[in-house]
N, C-alpha and C positions, 0 to 999 in steps of 0.2 A: 211440218205442214203448217203454214200460217192460217190463222183464223182472224177474220176482220168483221167488225160491225160498226155501223155509223153511230156517232155521238150527236145528240140533239140538245139544243138549248131549251129553255122553259116554254118557248113558243113553238116548239116542234121543228125549228129550222136546223138543218144539219150544220154542225159547227166543227166537226172533226171525225176522226175514226179511232176506234180502239183495235189495235192489231196485236195479236199474241203469236209467239213462235214457240216451237218446241224443238229443242236440240236433239236430233236423232243420230248424231255422230257415233255414239256408242252402239246403238242398234245397227247402224249401217256397218260398222266395223265387225260386229258379231256375225252379221249375215255374210259379209265377205269372207270371214274366217271359216264359217260353216261351208261355204261353197268351195273354198280352197281345200278343206279337209275331205270334201266329197270327191275330189279329183286327184289328191296326192296321198301317198303312203305316209302315215304319221311318224313312222320310225326313221325312214331314210330320206324323206322329202322328195323322192322321185315320183313320177306319175304312178297312179294305181291302175287297176285293170279297167275301170270305167273310162278314164281318160285315154288309156291305151287303145281301147276298142274304137273310140271316136276317132283318134288320130290315125289308126290303122285304116279305117274306111276312107279317110281323106287321102292317105298315102296311096292306097290302091287306085283311087280315082285319078290322082296325079300321074301315077305310073301308066295308067291306060291312056291318058291324054298325051303324055310325052313319049309313049312307046318305049319306056325304059323299064329296067328290072327293079323290083322292090325286094329287099332281103329281110327275112325275119330270123333273128338269131335268138335261140333259147339257151340261156346261160344257167347252168346248175353248178353250185359250189360243191366240190368234192370234199368229203370228210368234215363237213360243217357240223353234223350231229355230234361227232367226237369232240369238237371244240366246245359245244354247248354242254355236253355231258361231263367233260373233264374240268372245264374252267368256269362253267356257270352261264346262266342266261344273260347276265350283265355284260360279260365279255363277248358272248355271242351277238348281242345287240350292237355293241360297239364295232364288232367286226362287220356286221351288215351295213352299218353307216359308212364305214371306211370303204367297204366294197362298192357301195353306190357311188361314192365320191371318185374312187379310182376308175370305175367303169365310165363315168361321165368324162373324165380326163382322157380316156382312151378313144372316145367316140368323136366323130366329126360334128361340127356345129350343124344342127338341123336333124341329126339322128335322134330318135326318141328312145329313152331308157325308161322302163317301168318295172316295178316289182310285181312279180307274178304271185308270190307268196312264199313264206318260209325263206329258204335259201335260193330261190329261183328268181331270175330276172329275164326280161325279154327286151329285145332291141329291134327297132326298125331302121334299116339303112336304105335310103332312097338313091335314085339316079345311078344305079350300078350298071356297068357295061356288060356284066355277065357273071357267071358263077365264080370266076377267079377273084373278083372284087369282094364277094361275100366271104370266100375262104380267107382272103387276106385280112378282112375285118375280124373274123373269128380267131385267126392266129394271133393277131395283135392283142385280143382280149385274153387268150390263153397265156401268152407271154407276160402280159401285165398282171394277171392274177397270180402268177407263180412267184412274184416278188414278195418279199417279207412284209407282213403287217405287224404293227405294234399296237396292242390294245391293252390298256391298263397294266403296263409293265410286263406284258407277255409278248414274246416274239412268236408269231403264228405264221406258218406256211400252209397254204391251201392251194388247190388247183381248181380249175374249172373245166367242165365239159360243155361244149357248145354244139347245138344242133342247128342246122340251117334249112330253111325253106325259102324258095324263090317264087315270086309272083311275076309273070303269070304261069310259069311252068308247073308249080305245085297247086295251082288253083286257088 
């Protein structure tokens, strides 16, 4: 924020201005990072529940306007607790990061992935023609999650359970 004041000569006539500036780049960067952290999961980098809820409301509004179906997929990693218990939380965290990356690769551009908590993720898929499209998306996730993960020299095989809700059918 600049600050300015007039400079005057010995007769009181204005002869210039003194302008000072303060560099707020660092403060601006911190505020931007704080806002990002308030909307994204710090471990996986995907949307958190706050951003997900905002985007879900917008997705519902778009579905109403276009009279299309919105799918909500709830993804739960099977046997994740066993990975955490047997290989440790560092490996579990690495697995969650890789899971988020893989899920993003499996989704269409425009689908929203968010971390629900622990080993649970939620996905919104828009512009579905009906339940079959949602089932196809869920099957793609299930197949993709069944592929091997490598985390810190460990080969890990997990699976995922996927629940489906459709808007407007499920309210």
